C-alpha positions, 0 to 999 in steps of 0.5 A: 239929980241926987249924985253928990257934987264933983265941981271936976265933973261939972267943969268938963259939962260946963264946957260942952256946954259952952263949947256947943254954943259957940259952934252951934249958936244956941245952946244945947238944951233949947228946946227947938219949939217948945218943952222945958229946959230942967226936963231936958238936961234932966233927959240928956235931950239935946242934938246937933245941927250945925255941925250934925252935917259937916263932917270938918266938926268932927273933933269938937263934936266928939268932944261935945258928945262926951261932955254932954253926958251922964257924970259916970261915963263923962269925959273929964278934964284930963281927958279933954287937955288930953285930946287931939283937938284941944292940944293942938289948938282946936282949929277950926274955919273959922268963916266957917261959923259965920251965916250959918 
């Protein structure tokens, strides 16, 4: 959207989208009812659904929230690698992800 391309920031964004999709079982910019996805991406119009109500996912949601930001304030891959949740093995109770 008018910013010079930086593959590292794009990779961080993509990681945030993938992590969101894995934990929420949906893509972050899919409209809940209707709407244009491109407009939602440009406006950074997304929110947590399942993760919003479960404090055990706080480290993951914190990381995702900092990856799905504008490029100038987005976590870099170095920030991601320095995140305790990532360094300690992304621990989650996978049973919590089933049937949600």
